[in-house]
C-alpha positions as CSV (number, residue, x, y, z in Angstrom):
1,M,-1.2,20.0,-6.9
2,K,-0.4,18.6,-9.9
3,L,-1.2,14.5,-9.5
4,D,-0.5,13.9,-13.4
5,N,1.3,10.3,-13.9
6,T,1.5,10.2,-10.5
7,L,-0.1,6.3,-8.4
8,I,-1.3,6.5,-5.0
9,I,-0.2,3.3,-3.1
10,V,-1.8,2.3,0.1
11,A,-0.9,-1.5,2.0
12,D,-0.6,-3.2,4.8
13,L,0.2,-6.5,5.4
14,G,-3.2,-8.1,4.4
15,E,-4.0,-5.6,1.7
16,L,-2.2,-3.3,-1.1
17,K,-4.4,-0.9,-3.0
18,V,-3.4,1.5,-6.1
19,Y,-4.7,4.5,-7.1
20,K,-4.4,6.9,-10.0
21,P,-6.1,10.3,-9.7
22,I,-8.3,11.3,-12.3
23,K,-8.6,15.2,-13.4
24,H,-12.1,16.7,-12.9
25,E,-12.4,20.7,-14.8
26,A,-15.2,22.3,-14.7
27,I,-15.8,26.5,-15.7
28,V,-17.1,27.8,-12.4
29,N,-18.9,31.8,-12.1
30,N,-20.2,32.1,-15.5
31,G,-17.6,31.1,-17.5
32,H,-14.3,32.9,-15.9
33,D,-12.8,30.3,-13.9
34,L,-11.6,26.9,-14.0
35,K,-12.0,24.4,-11.4
36,I,-9.7,21.6,-11.4
37,S,-10.8,18.3,-8.8
38,W,-9.2,15.4,-8.3
39,S,-11.2,11.2,-8.0
40,L,-9.4,8.2,-7.2
41,E,-9.9,5.4,-9.4
42,L,-8.8,1.9,-7.8
43,L,-6.3,0.0,-10.1
44,T,-5.2,-2.9,-8.4
45,D,-6.6,-4.9,-5.0
46,L,-4.3,-7.7,-3.6
47,D,-5.3,-9.7,-0.8
48,Y,-1.9,-11.5,1.7
49,I,-3.9,-14.3,2.9
50,A,-1.1,-15.5,5.4
51,T,-1.4,-12.8,7.6
52,H,-5.2,-13.4,7.6
53,K,-4.8,-17.5,9.2
54,K,-3.8,-18.4,12.7
55,I,-0.6,-19.5,13.3
56,S,-2.3,-23.1,13.9
57,E,-3.4,-23.3,10.4
58,I,-0.3,-23.2,9.2
59,V,2.1,-24.8,12.1
60,S,1.0,-28.3,12.6
61,D,2.5,-31.5,13.1
62,K,1.6,-35.0,10.6
63,A,-1.7,-35.7,12.3
64,G,-2.6,-31.7,12.0
65,N,-2.2,-31.1,15.9
66,F,-0.8,-27.4,16.8
67,K,2.3,-27.7,17.6
68,G,4.9,-24.8,19.4
69,G,4.8,-23.0,21.5
70,N,4.9,-19.0,21.9
71,V,8.6,-19.0,21.4
72,E,8.0,-20.6,18.1
73,D,4.5,-18.5,17.7
74,N,6.8,-15.2,17.5
75,R,9.2,-16.8,15.1
76,V,6.6,-17.6,12.6
77,E,4.5,-14.5,13.2
78,D,7.8,-12.5,12.3
79,E,9.2,-14.7,9.5
80,L,5.5,-14.4,7.8
81,E,5.5,-10.7,8.9
82,R,8.8,-10.2,6.9
83,R,7.6,-12.7,3.9
84,T,4.2,-10.1,3.3
85,V,6.5,-7.0,3.2
86,K,8.8,-8.6,0.7
87,D,5.8,-9.5,-0.6
88,V,3.8,-5.8,-0.5
89,A,8.1,-4.8,-2.1
90,N,7.9,-6.9,-4.9
91,D,4.0,-6.1,-6.1
92,I,4.4,-2.9,-5.9
93,E,7.6,-2.9,-7.9
94,K,6.0,-4.9,-10.5
95,I,2.8,-2.3,-10.4
96,V,5.8,0.4,-11.0
97,E,7.3,-1.0,-13.3
98,H,4.2,-1.5,-15.1
99,E,2.7,2.1,-14.7
100,S,5.8,4.2,-14.6
101,P,4.7,6.9,-12.9
102,K,6.5,9.8,-12.3
103,E,5.8,10.6,-8.7
104,I,4.5,7.7,-6.2
105,F,2.1,8.5,-2.7
106,L,2.7,6.0,-0.2
107,A,0.9,5.2,3.3
108,F,1.9,2.0,5.2
109,P,2.0,1.1,8.7
110,Q,4.4,3.1,10.6
111,E,5.9,0.4,12.2
112,M,7.0,-1.3,9.3
113,F,7.6,1.1,7.5
114,S,11.1,1.2,7.2
115,A,10.9,-2.6,7.1
116,L,9.1,-1.8,3.5
117,S,11.8,1.0,2.6
118,D,14.2,-1.2,2.9
119,A,12.9,-3.7,0.4
120,L,12.3,-1.2,-2.4
121,S,14.4,-0.7,-5.5
122,D,16.2,2.8,-5.1
123,T,14.1,3.4,-8.8
124,V,11.1,3.1,-6.4
125,K,12.1,4.7,-3.8
126,E,13.3,8.0,-5.7
127,R,9.5,8.5,-6.8
128,I,8.2,8.4,-3.5
129,T,7.6,12.3,-3.3
130,K,5.1,11.7,-0.4
131,S,4.8,9.5,2.3
132,V,2.8,8.5,5.2
133,A,3.5,6.2,7.8
134,A,0.0,5.2,8.9
135,N,-2.6,2.5,7.9
136,L,-4.4,4.1,5.2
137,V,-6.1,0.6,3.7
138,K,-9.5,1.4,4.7
139,E,-9.7,5.0,4.1
140,D,-12.4,6.0,2.1
141,K,-10.8,6.9,-1.1
142,N,-12.6,10.5,-1.2
143,K,-10.6,11.1,1.8
144,L,-7.2,9.7,0.7
145,L,-5.4,12.5,-0.8
146,D,-6.1,14.4,2.1
147,H,-3.4,12.6,3.9
148,F,-1.4,13.5,1.2
149,T,-2.2,17.3,1.1
150,A,-1.9,18.1,4.7
């Protein structure tokens, strides 16, 4: 597998991590074979704080008391989710512009994957060669590549 000039991006509504594959070469079998392996170097780790807060911490009246009911709660949650997906997309755009990868491997939770895709520019989408509709943010970085090569 060729991973030169590739970025692995894993994100959810709370965090975004960007990894760069690092190639390791070793001569094995008494100098007869070249073994190539890959490790991942963490380039970026961003937190999205608003999604970690409770609705009552975000919406309150002037006295600091929570106001609103379930319908309003749902609207606020939906709006927070929409804004955070947009923030994630904007951050991906900036990272891709800065790093200029040829290829991108992207993982994002299935229930919001299409919203993220819609928020990304065509330039970024064209570079996404592998995508996984799953939340891999907490996955061990040594196992991440397995999700994209399976």
